[in-house]
N, C-alpha and C positions, 0 to 999 in steps of 0.2 A: 169170749169168754175162755181165759188162758189154761192151757192144756196144761192135765195134772203128768208130775213128773212121775209120781209114785201113788200105785192105788194102794191105802188102806191092806187090804189082805193084802199085798207083796209084801208092804215094810214089812207088817206081826212077822209074816215067815220068813223074810230075811233075817230080819232083828232077834230072832227067836224070845220074842217080848210076846207080853200077855197083852189085850186090852184094857182098859179102866172106863167107861162112861160109855156113852153112845156117838160110835166110831164117824168120823164123816168120809166121803168116798176115798177122799183122797189128799194128798197136796202139790202144792205149785213149786216149791222151793223148798230148802233146807238151811236154815238158819243157826247159828252158834253164839250169835252176838243180837240182843233185842236192839243195840242202835241203828243197826241197818234192817232187821226182820221186818218182811211186808206180810200184808195181809193174805193168810190162803199157806203161808208158809207152817214146815215142820219144825221146833224149836230145840233141839238137843242139846239138854244141859248137861256140858259135857263141866268136869272138875279139873282146873288147869292150878300150873302152879303159883298163882294169884287171886283167883275166880272160882268162885262157885257156881258154874249157870244155874243149882236148883235154886240160888238165891237170888234169881230173876227170872222166876215162875211168873210172877203176877204182872212185872213187865211184859212178859210175852202175850202175858192173855193180852192186857191194853192196847198192844199192838196189834194185835188180830190173826195171833196163831190161831191153824188150825186145829194143832195137837200140839201133847209135851210128850219129849221120851224121857225119863224120867228109871233113877237108881231106885230098884225094891226098899234099899235101906231110908230112900227121904220121903218117899212116898206117904207116908202117916205125918210127917210138916205138909204135905200138899191137900191132904185131904178136903179141905175144906173150899179150894179152887174148882167151879163151873167148867169146866175145860176137860177132855179127849184124853189123854195119854197112855200112851205105850208104857209098859214098864218093862227093865230088863236086869240082867245081873250087873251090867257094864255101861254105862254110858259109853264110852269111848269106842268098846270092843263092838257095843253092836251097831257104831256108826262105821267102822272099817267090816263088818259083814255085812249092810248097806253096802259099801262100796263093792265090796266081791261080786253082789250080787248082781250091782250094777256092768260090773264088766263082765261077768257070764252074760249077760242078755243083749250085749252090744255087738255091733258087726264091723263097728269102726275100725279106720285105721290107726291104731295106739303108738303113738310116738315119745319118747322119754328122754329129757334133756337132765345133766349135770353137768358138771365142771366148777375148778377154780374161781375162772369167771365167765360172764357171757352170759348164766342160764336163764337169765330173767329175760333179757333183750332177745336172744334167740327165739326162747318161748315164746314172746311177746310178734317177734317176726313173722316166727309159722304160724299164729296165730291168726296176724294182718291176711300173709299170703295164700293159708290156703282159705280163708273165704272167699278168695275169689272163686273156689271150684268147688265149694260143697260147702256144709253144716260141719263147723267145728263148736266143740268145747275144749277149754282150755283153766290152766289151774289162774285164781285171781291172783291179784300182787304177786306177792312169793307164799303162798299159799305151800311150801315144798319140805314140812315135817312130817313127824308122828301124829299129827290130829291134821298137816294140811291138805295131805296127800287123799287120805280117806273120806274127808269133806267132798274133795272136787271128786273122788270119783263115783262116790253119792249124790253129786248134781247131776254128772251124766244124763243127759237125756236119753231115751233107747232110739231113737232115730240120727244118731249122731254118724257123719261121714270120718270127722277125723279127730280124735283124740291127743290131747297135748299135755303131759303132766312134767311140770320141772321137781328133783328130787334131788335136797341138800343134804349139808353133814359138817359137821366139826370134830366128828367122832367116826372111829371104826366100828365098826355093823350097822351104822343106822339106817346106810342108801336098801340093804340086805332084805329086811322087812317090808319095803315101802315098795321096794323094785315087783316084790313077788305080788301084789295085792296088782301094781299098774299090769303086768306080766304085756310089755312093749312088743312090736313088730322092730320098732325101730328106736335102739340104744345111742343118744349122742353123749360124746364128752368132750366140749367145748375145750378147755384148754388145762395140762396140769401146770398151778403157776404157788407162789408160795403164801396162799391162805391158810389161816390155821392152822399154822406152822408150828404154833404155842402148844398142839395137842400131839407131833408127829416128828418124829427125829429125823427124816430129812423129803424131802419130793417123790422120792421113791414110794413111802409109807402114803402121802395122799394118791400117788397113783393107785396104789394096791386098795385104799376106799372108795375110790370111784370105780374102778371096777368091778364094783359088785354088785352095779349096774348091770354087767353083762349075765347074770347067775339067775334073774327076772326074765329075760325076752323070751317069747315064744319061739319053739320050736321052728327051724328056717331063717331066723329073725337075724337082723343086720349090726351089728355093731359101726356105726358113725363115726370116725375117729379123725383130730387134729393131725394130717398128714407132718405139719410142719413144727409139731410137737417134739421136743429131746428125748419125750415117753411113750411116741410112738409104737415104738416097736417095745417096750416092754408092757403096753396097756394090748396089744395085737396077741402078744403072748400070755397075757392073762385071761384073753379072751379064748382063745384057742384050747387053754387049762381046763376051761367047765365047759367046752364044745359046742361054742360061737366058733366058725369058721367061715360066715359071711360077713368080712371085717371090710369096710371101705375106707377110703379116706378123703378129707376136702383139704384144698391149700394152693399157696402155688408150688411145691413138688412135684418133678418131671413126674412120678408115678400117680399123683394123686388121682383120683378117679373121678371127684369133681375140681376141674383146676383154673386156677388164677391166671389168664394169661395177657393181660393188661388192665390198668387200671388209673383212674385218671380223679384227683381227689382235688374238691373242689370244697369254698366255705361253710355251702351249708348241705352240699350231698355230693354223691362222688359218678362217677361210671367204670362202669366193669365189662370187660370180655371174660365170657368163661363157659369151660369147654366142660360139658355136659352128657356124657354115654357116646363120644363120641360127634355132637351134636353144639356147635358153638353160639353162641347167645351173649347181644351187645343188650346192654340192660342200663339204666340209674338208679342208682340206692335214693332214696330221700333225706336219708341219715346220716349226716357225714361223718368220717374218722374210718382210718384205715383196717380198726380192730371192728367196727361195723359188721367192713366187705368180708373178715372171716366167718365172723358170723352169719354170714349170707351165702355164704360158700356150705356150709352145714344145713340151709335152709333147703336151699335147692337140691342137695344132696339127699334129705330128707325127702321133701318134696318128689320126689323121683323115684326113693325106696317106694313110697309110698303108694305110686302109682296115679299120681295128680299131672296134671295139663302142665307139663314145666313152662311153655311158654306164654301162657297164662301167670302164673306164679311169678317168672321172672317179669312181667308187664307192670304187675302188680307191686315193687319192690319200690316204683318209683314213687306212689304215697305211704311210705314206712318213715314213722317219722321215732323221735325219742321221746321216752317215757319219763317221767316225775321222774326226779335224782337220777337220772340215767343219759343225762346228757341232754336233757330238754333244752331251749333256748327262748329266749326272753326279748325281745326290744322293749327297752325300760326309759319315759324318759326324764330328761337335767334339763332342769331350768337352764342349760345353753342349748340342748339338744337331743341327743338318745345314745344311747350304747346296749352292748348284749351282757345279757349274763348267762351263762355256761353251769346247768345245776344241774351237779355230779356230786349229791352227798349224800346219796343211800345208799355206799357202802365203798370201802375201798383196801384194797391189798397193792402190793408192788406193780405186778403186772398190769392192774385196770388205774393205779395213779399213772403210769408209765402212759398208758393208751390215751388217760384224759389230758397230759402237758405237750402230747404231741398234736392232739384237737384240737387244744388251745394255738400250742404253734401255727398249726396250718386255717387258724380263726380270722376270717378277715378285719381290719378295724377301721375304723373312721380316719377321716384327718386328723394329724395329730394326735392319734389313739395308743392307746398303749394294750398289751398284752399282761392280765393280772392275776396270779394263783393263788390262791388262797385257801392254806392245805391244813387240813385235820387228821390228827394220829389214827396209821392204820391200825384194829386190836388183833389177837389172838396170834401175836406173831412170838411169843413167847423168850427164849434166851438172844431171838436171830433179830427183834426188835432193834435194834442200835444201827446194827451192822445195815439192815432193810433202809431203814428212814435216813441215817446220809447218806446209802447210796444213790436217792435220790437226787442229791445237787449233781451229779453225773448228767443226768436225762434233760435237768434243769438250764445248764450250762452250754447243753448242744441245743437246744430249742429258743425258742425267741422272749422267753418271756422280760417283762420288762421292771416287772415287781414284784414277790413275793410276803404274804403275811400266810403267820403261821402260827398254829393256838394248837396248844396240851402238850401233854408229861412226854411221852414218846418224840413230839415234832422237835424237841430241845438238840438232839440229835443233829439233825437237819440243819436247825438254825443256828449252829456252831460249825457246822461245815462251811454254810456258806454264808457266813461271818466274812462282810468288807468284800464280796464279791460282787453283791445285786443288794440292790435297794431292796429291803426285809425287814419288816417287823415282825416280831416275835411277843405274845402274850399268854398266859396260863391255858385262859380257855376262850371259847366263841362270845363268853360275852362282852368279854375285856378287847376282843379283838375289833366286834362291830362295830364301834364309832368310829375307829380308825380306816376299816373299811370306806363306810358310808364317804366320811372327808377326803379321802382319796379320789376317790372316781368322778371322770371328766367324760366331757362325749367323746363320743369315737372307741371309746375303751371297751374293750374283751373283758370281763371278768370271772373264771371260771374256780366255784366253789368244789373241794373235791374231800372225802375225808370219811373215817367208818359211818355209820349209822347213828352208835351212839352217842359219839361226840360234839350229837347237837347244832353242825354244821346245815340242816334243813331248817330249821328258826333261824339262821344267820340269813337263810335264801325268803323265808316270810319275812322279813324284816326288809330287806330290799326289794321285794315285792308290794309291799306297803308303801316305801319309802317314795320311791320312783313307780309311777302309773307306768303301766304298760302302753307301747307308744301306738296308734294308729298306722305307723307306717308298715307294719307286717315282719318279716323274720329278720336277720343277723345280716342276709345277704344284703339289704339296703343299705345299710350303710358304706359299703364298697365291695364291689362283686372281683373289679379287679385285682383287688389286695392280695388274695389269696395265694395265689401263685401257682397256678395250677401245671400237674407236671408227668409225663407217662412216664410210666414202667411195666416194663414185663420181664418176663422172668423165664428165661431159655428150658431149664432143664434141674433139674434135682442130683 
């Protein structure tokens, strides 16, 4: 029998609602989407920008919802439904109140993650490694906004050992109310970079908005910052300004508390040596890329600050893998062999685009294979957009991309900059680019697809996965392990 997440009595008390109909003993989960709702869960009929959950009450009943949480003003239209309900003033506000109750009853170590890049990857890495030492509850997908954070909180089981929450923003004053719900013991800022720059005057403005995460820290909590970030000093001052004096750093910097001593980049994994609280650890990181290593340093730091067994956590990094749209790799069958697809289609900004291009450069190609970058617009860059898109030409020239495919209005600036320097094709959108990419692919190639999510490059990835079946050979390293040119690096001091 599935354990109850909430008793109905506790739900009614926490939400401030009133029960209508014969109440079940409790619920096994919480849903805001009837497409994924499972029998025994409560359906919260949230009203969003596009849809009103109350319009799906009948579908929730058909899917086996144990009860509905609905707004008082909508009750007359739902009166004929034969299902228990908790009636509240505002459904989203009631969900937030339930989230507050979940946090209040929890004895878990709570970690919150924000930053311009690497939020979701760091959150997923924390989920993965902390699962080796306890029970973990973490945000689903990118549930990091005004409804995703309360939903994640409300779903947290009472016996959770570690809670991991991603908190996002693209405007000032968005993190502040969310982190005050989460009340983390550890707050991570992965990196300050030009994401959502169109809504800010400069990177300092982004740093100040990210620093809102310090305002919700529990007394005696820790701010964990990227010691290699140019805005580390600013973030440290902002933390102290709100009474957070336990500031720790991760990175290569000689003064980092969680310090990278050496690393080897491989085509499908990396080896690292890290100093954690004076003790050196060697570990294998299952997902490739220098940017992944930086996230891992934050993960190790958070694990240490949370009191986890760092040795077990470090060992579990070997089975870490990239997520869909965030570096996930596929070896696909071509009529004459295989090629590797790197899916970076979930999102893009200048920092993550640079990291993805460097990842492509380190990828192992097969015999006669090429490195192909398929790039789409980086959104929300405002007046800085043309300059930042054109600026990608520098990293493309410095790495080993053999061919570049570009699509989107903003990518015109990069197309103009690259003209004549490299084999390149530009089209207005992903649909027009798709047949050109398919036609160009040859056995041994490594194809990396990267853009902001709204550009639709995930559909291009889906087309490639349908057009070219997954190979039985396994992951991309089977093409040619030796081609990656693994090199050892060490950083002496900061």
